[in-house]
N, C-alpha and C positions, 0 to 999 in steps of 0.2 A: 612835256612837249606841246600840249594844247595851250597851256598858259603862255609859253614862249611865243608860239605862233600868234596868239591873240595880242600879246604885247608888241610884237613887230608890226602886226597889221594896224594897231592903234597908232603907233609912231609914224608909219608911212602915211596913214590917213591924215594925221596932223600936218605932215609936210606937203600933202597934196601930191604924193608920188603916184605915178601911173605904172603899174606892173606890166611888164612885157616879156613874160617867160617864154612865149612862143618863139622869140628870136634867139634863145640860147642854144638850141640843138645845132645850129649851123656853126657854132664855135667849138663844138665837140666832134662832129663828123659831118661830112657832106657827100652827096652823090653828084658827080660831075659827068661830063661826056667820057672821061677816062675811067670812070667807075668810082668805087668807094675810096675816099681819102679822109684822113684824120684832120680835124679842125685845129686851129691854133692853140687852144687850151690843151688838147691831148698831145700835140707836138711839144708844148712846153712841159707837160708831165713827163714825156720821154726824156727830156734833158734833165729834169729834176731827178728822175730815177737813176740816170747814168751818174750824175754827180753824187747822189746819196749812196749808191752801191759801192762805187770806188772809194769814197770817203770812209764808208763803214769798214771796209777791209783794212785800210790804212789806220783807221782809228784803233782797231783791235791790235794791230801790230805795234803801233806806237804805245798804246796803253800797256800792253804786256811787257814790252821792252823797258818802259819807264818804271813799272812796278818792280821788275827784277833788278834794275839798277839801284833803286832805292833800298832794296833788301840785301844788296851785295856788300861785301866787306871792303870794296874799293871806295876810298874817300873821294876820288875824282868822279867816279860814276855816280855816287850818291849825291854829290854837290851839283853835278850837271842836271841830274833828274829833278832835284829840288828847285834849282833855279828856273828850269823850264816850266815846272808846274806853277810856281808862284807868279811867274811872268804872264803865263797864259790865262790862269784862272782869275787874275786880278786886273784884267783889262778887257774892255768890251770886244765882242766878236766882230762887230762892224769896223772898229778901228783896225783890228788885225787884218781883215779882208782888204781894207784900203791900203794898209802898209805893204802887204805882199803884192797887191795889184799895181800900185803906183811906184813902189820903191824896188822891191825884189824882182818882180816880173820883167821890167825893162832890162835889168842887169843880166838876167839869165835868159833873156829872149823867150819868156814864157807866155803862153796864151792866157786869156782871161779864164778859160775853162779850167786849166790846171792850177791857176792861182787860187781860184775858188776852192778847188778840191784840197789843196795843201792847207789853206786857212781853216777849212772845216775840220780836216783830219787832225791838225795840231790842237785845235780848240777842244774838240770832243775827246781826243786821246788823253788830254790831261785829266779829265774826269774819269775816263775809263780806267786809267792807271790806278786810281784809288779803289775802284771796284775790284780790279784784279788783286791788288795788294790785300784788301780785306778778305777776299776768298782764299788767298794763299795762306795768310796768317791764321785763318780759322781751322785749318787742318790740324788735327790733334798731334801733340808732340810725339806720341807713340808711333805715328806713321813715319815721321822723320827718322826717329831712332831705329825703327825696324829696317828702313831702306839703307841707312848707313851700316847697320850690322850685317846686311847682306853684301856689303862691299860696293854698293852703287855709288857712282860718281854723281856730281851735281846735275849733269845733263840727263843721265838715265833716271835719276830720282824724280826730277821735275816732269820728264816726259811720261813715265810709266806710273808714277804714284801720286804726285802732288797736283799737277795741272788737270788731269782728268776729273779728280774730285772737286777741285776749285772751280773749274768751268761750270760744272753742274750746279754748284751753289750760287754762282754769280749770274746765271742765265737771266733771271727776272730783272735785276737792276741793269744788266747790259741791254736788255730789250728796251727798257725805259730810256736809256741813253741813245739807243739807235733811233727811237721815235723822236727824241729831242733833236737829233741830227737832221732828220727829215724836215722837221718844222723850222729849224735854224737855217736850212738851205734856202729858205725864201729870201734871206739877206743877200744872196749872190746876185739878185736882180739889180742891186745898186751898182754893179760893175758891168752893166750892159750885156748880161747873159740872158738869153731868151728862154728862161725857165718858166714854170707855171705862173709864178707871181708876176713876172715881167710881162708875160702875154696877157694876163688879166688886167694889168695896169694899162697896157696899150689899147686893149679893147674898150676899157672903161673910158679912156680919154677920147676915143673915137665915137662911141655910141651913147655915152652917158647912162648906160645901164648899170648904175653903181651897185644897187642892192642885188640884182640878179647875178651879175658877174662874180661879185665877191662871195655871195652865198654858195655859188657853184664851185668856186675855187676852194672854199673852206670844206665843202662836202667831198671834193676829190682828195684833199689832204686827209680828211677823216677816214675815207675808205682805204687809203694806202696804209695809214697807221694801224687801223683795225685789222687789216689783212696781215700785216707784219706780226702783230700781237698773236693772232690766231695760229700762224705758222710756228712761232716760238713755243706756244703752249703745246702744240702737237709734238714738237721735238722734245720738249721737257717731259711729257708723259711717256714717250717712247724710251727716253733715257732712264726714267725712274723704273719702268718695267724691266729694262735690261739689267739694271743694278740689282733689283729684287729677284 
């Protein structure tokens, strides 16, 4: 960290950059005549968290549904899931956001907020589906045979036997995917959504506090992703203790 700070300091010195960190707090919070109010960066963070949280729920639902379709005996379901995965995973997220925002959203009278959520959910869901599928196929064959011998149907077998074990195994990679979703959400700023990145871009254009603003934005993203990782680690430990 000391070496990184020295390197940044050396670079800005070569550029003749004048640090003005004292101006940053006003973009995080302010005290006005009406009392305490959040600054534009924190307001943008609120939008980012809304988009990320809704997208995360949809990502899990889409990923699980796609994984189950790929493992089903239905040729149609397997083909649709495979086509969706290949299409989404082999095209850039930015292009998908543009397509949904400029083509699909006007047809369905959809707001930019929901267009961004759908684009993120579909993109991340394609990767989450492979994580779920890996977790489900990792369950020992004896578990499947035991469930069938007890007369369980597919729904009961997945609900009570397979998925509880699979989710516990895929929790770490799902956390990584959720963190990727939060970072990828910065791309929604390209469709005029006032998220954290867009707020940072607007402040930078107005004040020219390039390094201060973007280091602050990066630090906020880092805090959010580290907090998410910590929460998942706690849940994982509790789950392991419950199993043991």
